[in-house]
C-alpha positions, 0 to 999 in steps of 0.5 A: 302578279294577278290581283287575288286573295290567294297567298303563298303558304310559305315555309310554315305552310310547307311544314304543315303540309308535310306533317298533315300529309304524313298523318292523313296518309297514315290514316288513309292507309288504315282504310285503303291502299294508295298506289302511285304508278310505277316506272317500268323496271323500277321499284320506286314511284313513277316520274316526278311531276314536272317542276314549275307551274302545272295544272293537275286534273283528275276524274271525280268519283268520291268525296275522298278524291281530294285527299287521295289526289293530294297524297298521290301528288305529294309522293310525286314530289309536288304539294297541290293547291287544290280547288275545293268547294266553299263548303270545305272552308266553312268547316271549323278547323278544316277550313282554316287548315285549307286556307293555310295550305294554299287551297282555293275556294270555289263558290259554285253558282255565285256571281263571284265564281270566277274568283277561283280562277283568279286565285288559281292564276296567282298560284300558278304565277308563283310556280305552284301545282294547282289541282282541279276536277274538270267535271266540276262535280262527282260523276253521275255516270252509273258506271263511274266513267268521267263526265264531259269536262267544263272549260275551266282547266283549259281557260286557266291553261290559256291564261297562265301558259301552264301545262295540264297534267292528267292524273287518273284514279281508280278505286276512290269510290270504294274508300268513301261511297256516296251512301253510308260513308261511315259504314263503308269506312268501318268495312274498309278497315278489313277490306282496304280497297286498292286505289291506283293512279296513272299520270299522263304526259303534260299537255300544252294547250296552245300547241294542242289547239294550234294557236299562238301565245297572243291568239284569243281562241273562240268559245267553240275552240275552247270547248273543243280543247276541253273535250280533247284534254278530257279525252286524255284523262279518259284514256288513262282511266281506260288503261287503269280499268282495262276497258274502253269508255263508252264516251271517249271525251266523257259521258254526256251531262244534262247540264252542259255549260261552258264554265 
């Protein structure tokens, strides 16, 4: 197994995850209406997320995204081990809970930022569902379209062999806005904005790239694969929004970096 600091939450963590999901889900229900995509002709939720190791990616528009994505995945049968910024782990109580739930600390811009991928790989080796935002930050696109992805999700998929499952979300920015979040939450007690999700088909990255299990892709090939994977996520966002994205692989960003 990969040598990293990640530890499986175990049975106690699973119970804690279930309790917190119920409590937080009830609280979120006061401020929003989270809807998971339905299967055609069925009243219950859409297909379960695949069993075994998977990498869940989603678009990033709100500070509420992590909670909403974790709740959506819970409804789809999986407990998500989410990559979260290091600042979350420094918050009293919340940081301890995040560690106990198997969340993974991301130290952005530091010399050991790659440690997060090591810990994510360890979680995947244990058959977990790992969640991350390929944009690496809240989108800065004024129309809330996803930005061009960084390559971390694809590199993690190549390393682990786990498929990538895109999960698009629409409406999270209405739950917690970037400005005056407290005022937005109070207003949402009355408005209760709808948050909708759509799950895409699992993506076998090596099949997408037409490379074998022992082939080491070039950085350019990895970059291209990251754009193709992001295109699948953008397609789902287009479906939810009912309109075509101006950039099929994500909006350009001024600080395009391969990480």
